[in-house]
C-alpha positions in Angstrom: 91.5 95.9 107.9 88.3 98.3 108.1 88.8 102.0 109.6 89.5 102.2 113.4 88.6 105.0 115.7 90.9 106.7 118.1 91.5 109.6 120.6 93.0 113.1 119.3 96.7 113.0 119.4 97.6 109.2 119.1 100.7 108.5 118.1 101.2 112.2 116.6 104.1 113.6 118.8 106.9 112.7 116.8 109.9 114.3 116.3 110.8 116.1 113.1 114.3 115.5 111.5 116.6 118.5 111.5 116.7 120.8 108.4 115.0 123.2 106.9 111.6 122.9 108.6 111.9 123.3 112.5 109.1 124.4 115.0 110.7 126.9 117.5 108.3 127.2 119.9 104.9 125.8 120.9 102.4 127.7 119.2 104.5 129.0 116.2 104.7 127.2 112.5 107.2 125.6 110.9 109.3 128.4 108.8 111.5 127.5 105.4 115.5 127.7 106.2 118.6 126.4 105.0 119.6 123.3 105.2 118.6 119.6 104.8 120.4 117.4 101.7 122.5 118.8 99.9 121.1 121.1 97.4 117.1 120.3 98.7 115.3 123.3 98.7 112.8 121.8 101.5 114.2 120.6 104.4 113.8 117.0 106.1 110.8 115.9 108.0 109.1 113.2 108.9 106.2 111.6 106.9 102.9 109.9 107.4 103.1 106.0 107.7 100.7 104.9 104.9 100.9 101.3 106.4 99.2 103.0 109.5 95.1 101.9 109.3 92.9 104.5 109.1 90.6 106.0 111.6 87.1 107.3 111.1 86.6 111.3 111.1 83.0 111.4 109.9 80.7 109.1 108.0 77.9 109.7 105.9 77.6 113.5 106.6 74.9 115.6 104.4 76.3 118.7 102.4 74.8 121.1 101.2 74.3 119.7 97.7 73.5 115.8 97.3 76.7 115.3 94.7 79.7 113.9 95.3 82.0 115.9 97.3 85.4 117.2 95.1 87.4 118.2 97.5 87.6 119.5 101.0 90.0 121.7 103.2 90.5 122.4 107.4 90.3 125.6 109.1 92.4 125.0 111.7 92.4 127.6 113.6 88.7 128.2 113.9 87.9 124.2 113.7 86.0 124.4 110.4 85.5 122.2 107.5 85.0 123.4 103.8 84.0 121.2 101.5 83.3 121.3 97.6 80.7 119.9 95.5 79.3 120.3 91.8 75.9 122.3 92.2 73.2 119.6 91.8 70.8 119.7 89.1 67.4 121.8 89.2 68.7 124.2 91.5 68.0 127.3 91.0 70.4 130.2 92.4 69.4 133.9 92.8 69.7 136.0 89.4 69.1 133.2 87.5 66.0 133.1 85.2 65.6 128.8 85.0 67.0 125.4 86.4 70.2 123.6 85.1 70.5 120.3 84.7 73.9 118.3 86.7 75.6 118.0 83.3 75.2 121.7 82.9 76.3 122.6 86.0 79.2 120.5 85.7 80.0 122.2 82.0 80.1 125.7 83.1 81.9 125.1 86.3 79.4 125.6 89.0 80.6 124.9 92.5 79.1 124.9 96.1 80.9 125.0 99.6 79.6 123.5 102.6 81.1 124.8 105.9 81.1 122.1 108.5 82.3 122.8 112.4 84.5 119.3 113.3 81.7 117.7 114.7 80.2 117.5 110.8 77.9 120.0 111.5 76.6 122.3 109.1 77.0 126.1 109.5 76.7 128.0 106.3 77.0 127.5 102.0 78.4 130.0 99.7 78.2 129.1 95.5 80.7 129.7 92.9 79.8 130.5 89.5 82.0 129.6 86.7 84.9 128.4 89.1 86.0 125.0 87.9 85.6 121.6 88.4 86.6 121.4 92.2 89.2 119.4 92.1 91.5 120.9 95.0 90.7 123.5 97.5 92.9 125.3 100.5 91.9 127.1 103.8 94.0 130.3 104.8 92.1 130.9 108.6 91.9 135.0 108.8 90.5 136.2 112.0 87.4 134.3 112.6 86.7 133.5 108.9 88.9 132.2 106.0 90.1 133.1 102.6 89.4 130.0 100.4 91.7 129.4 97.5 90.3 127.6 94.2 90.7 127.0 90.6 88.6 129.6 88.6 87.8 131.4 85.3 86.3 127.7 84.2 87.0 126.2 80.8 85.0 123.7 79.0 86.9 120.8 78.0 85.9 117.0 77.6 85.2 114.8 80.5 88.5 112.0 80.2 85.8 109.6 81.2 83.7 110.8 78.0 86.6 112.3 75.7 83.6 112.0 72.4 80.4 112.9 74.3 80.2 116.9 74.2 77.5 116.6 76.3 79.4 115.1 79.2 82.0 118.3 79.1 83.5 119.5 82.0 84.9 123.3 83.3 88.2 123.4 84.3 89.4 126.3 86.1 92.3 127.9 83.9 93.8 130.3 86.9 93.9 130.4 90.7 91.5 132.5 92.8 91.7 133.6 96.6 88.3 134.8 97.8 86.7 135.5 101.4 84.5 132.9 102.4 80.6 134.6 102.8 77.9 132.6 103.9 74.4 132.2 101.7 76.4 134.5 99.1 76.5 133.5 95.0 80.3 134.6 93.8 81.0 134.6 89.9 84.7 134.4 88.5 84.6 137.2 87.1 84.0 139.5 90.6 86.0 142.1 92.2 86.0 139.8 95.2 88.1 137.2 93.6 91.8 137.9 93.2 93.4 136.4 90.3 96.9 134.4 89.8 98.8 133.0 86.9 101.9 131.6 87.9 102.9 129.2 85.0 102.8 130.6 81.6 101.0 128.0 79.6 99.5 126.2 82.1 96.0 124.7 82.5 93.8 122.9 85.0 95.8 124.3 87.8 94.6 123.1 91.4 96.3 124.3 95.1 96.7 122.6 98.2 98.3 124.5 101.4 100.4 123.0 103.7 99.0 124.3 107.0 102.1 124.0 109.1 105.0 125.0 107.1 102.7 127.7 105.5 103.5 126.8 101.8 101.4 126.0 98.9 101.6 123.1 95.9 100.1 123.8 92.5 99.6 121.3 90.2 99.0 122.1 86.7 99.3 120.5 83.3 102.3 121.8 80.9 103.0 120.4 77.7 100.5 117.8 78.2 102.1 116.7 81.3 100.7 117.0 85.0 103.3 118.3 87.5 103.4 119.9 91.1 105.5 123.3 92.1 105.8 124.3 95.7 106.1 128.1 96.7 106.2 130.2 99.8 102.5 131.5 100.7 103.3 134.7 101.4 105.4 135.2 98.6 102.8 133.7 96.3 100.0 135.6 97.7 102.4 138.6 96.8 102.5 137.9 93.1 106.6 136.7 93.5 106.0 133.1 91.8 109.4 131.3 92.6 109.0 127.9 92.8 111.0 126.2 96.2 110.6 122.2 94.4 109.2 120.9 91.3 108.1 117.2 90.7 106.3 115.5 87.8 103.2 113.3 88.6 104.1 110.0 87.9 102.9 108.3 84.4 101.1 105.5 86.0 98.4 107.6 87.8 94.9 108.9 86.0 95.6 105.7 83.3 93.2 104.5 85.2 92.3 104.5 88.2 91.4 108.5 88.2 93.5 111.1 89.9 91.4 112.3 93.0 93.6 114.7 95.2 96.9 116.2 97.0 97.8 117.4 99.6 101.3 118.6 100.8 103.0 118.6 104.7 106.7 119.1 105.2 109.6 117.3 102.9 106.4 115.5 101.3 103.7 115.6 98.2 100.9 113.2 98.9 98.7 112.2 95.8 95.1 110.5 95.7 94.0 107.8 92.7 90.6 105.8 93.0 87.5 104.9 91.1 84.2 104.3 92.8 83.1 100.3 93.8 81.2 98.8 91.2 81.1 95.5 89.4 84.4 95.9 88.1 85.9 97.5 91.2 84.7 95.5 94.2 85.2 96.5 97.3 88.0 97.4 99.0 88.4 99.0 95.9 91.4 100.8 93.8 91.7 103.7 96.2 95.7 104.2 96.1 97.9 107.1 98.1 101.5 108.0 97.2 104.3 109.8 98.8 106.4 111.8 96.9 109.7 113.5 98.2 109.5 116.9 97.2 113.7 117.5 97.3 114.0 114.0 94.7 110.7 113.6 92.8 110.9 110.1 93.9 107.8 108.4 94.9 108.7 106.4 98.2 105.7 104.6 98.8 102.5 103.6 97.0 99.9 101.8 99.1 96.2 100.7 98.7 93.7 102.3 101.0 91.2 100.4 102.8 89.8 103.2 104.9 85.9 102.8 104.9 85.8 100.3 103.1 82.4 98.7 104.4 80.8 102.0 103.0 77.6 101.3 100.5 79.3 103.6 98.0 83.1 104.8 98.2 84.3 106.8 95.7 88.0 108.8 97.0 87.5 112.6 96.8 90.3 114.7 98.1 93.4 115.0 100.6 93.9 117.5 103.3 95.9 117.9 106.3 93.9 118.6 109.8 95.8 120.0 113.0 93.9 119.2 116.0 95.7 121.6 118.1 97.8 124.2 116.4 100.2 124.3 119.3 101.6 121.4 117.8 101.7 121.7 114.2 103.5 119.0 113.4 101.1 116.4 115.4 98.7 116.2 112.2 96.5 114.1 110.4 96.5 113.3 106.5 92.8 112.8 105.9 90.9 111.2 103.0 87.6 112.1 101.4 85.0 109.6 100.2 81.6 110.2 98.6 79.3 107.7 99.9 75.3 107.2 100.2 73.6 105.8 103.4 72.2 102.6 101.5 72.1 101.2 97.9 68.4 102.6 97.3 69.2 106.2 98.3 71.3 107.6 95.7 72.0 111.2 97.7 75.7 111.1 98.3 77.0 111.7 101.5 80.6 112.6 102.5 82.8 110.2 105.1 86.5 111.1 106.4 89.3 108.8 107.5 92.7 110.1 108.6 96.2 108.7 109.1 98.3 110.2 111.8 101.6 107.6 112.5 104.6 109.7 111.4 107.9 108.0 110.3 
């Protein structure tokens, strides 16, 4: 079925199982403690039910750039949404002596962050030069603003879709960066305002997601030619201590194709997204799949076709994130999927559409 609409909080107030992740009192976040299965570093929790039909959050909203969104993340404290896109062709930023094509922007790893409120209205934008492809970002609220976590220090490499065409090369981030969102500014990867992190020696293609309830972060990285994921305590990671709480390998059948498109983490589980845009070989409802992996065992417990937003004229999955509508109820959350879309078959400017699941099992 296509997505349905519902009020905030529908079927959200499910109790989390006993274990390392617990909620002390209203308004407090889940914390890591001992417990759970023998040898497990991550306590037991419920998970999102991928069979739950998706609900529409926003449909076909405009971003700062007209290219597809790459990823997004929620500031649940200030009720903002940050969406990352590659900088569009013909854009000339302050300090630049000429315009650049879209292919050049992709090769250099130049990104744009659009700040939205929770009605989908644009609040601001920020440009990131030389950061990467924007595969996944994370938000850490700070007072009335936020720190953004992204890949940074872009390195040019072939696009998997065009492995022999150097003109289609893509810039991929080689490190993790953390910086304060500042509306209207242009930030370069070598700026002193960007804190850099290198958690896994020898790894590349490193990207990040944050669980806003447990205050843990997940990294996806490539090491020895294989993509894998590590789970860390957010505060310890920020302080430079890179002790993995859990580690899992990416299933080998992902990105072969359809392509990998995003990830996030919540409680005991890691969520993955894969799929490609509608086309002659991929008609509606498309090939968008979501997967759930148990951090403690590395087992994929579910992989399911998503039909969220299947009526979109153009539909390409782009990113996963966790939204918590009421921060006093941190376990009443939403698993949100982003899609690049258009308003019609004749208007190729890309819009952003978002759909969520909120049933827990």
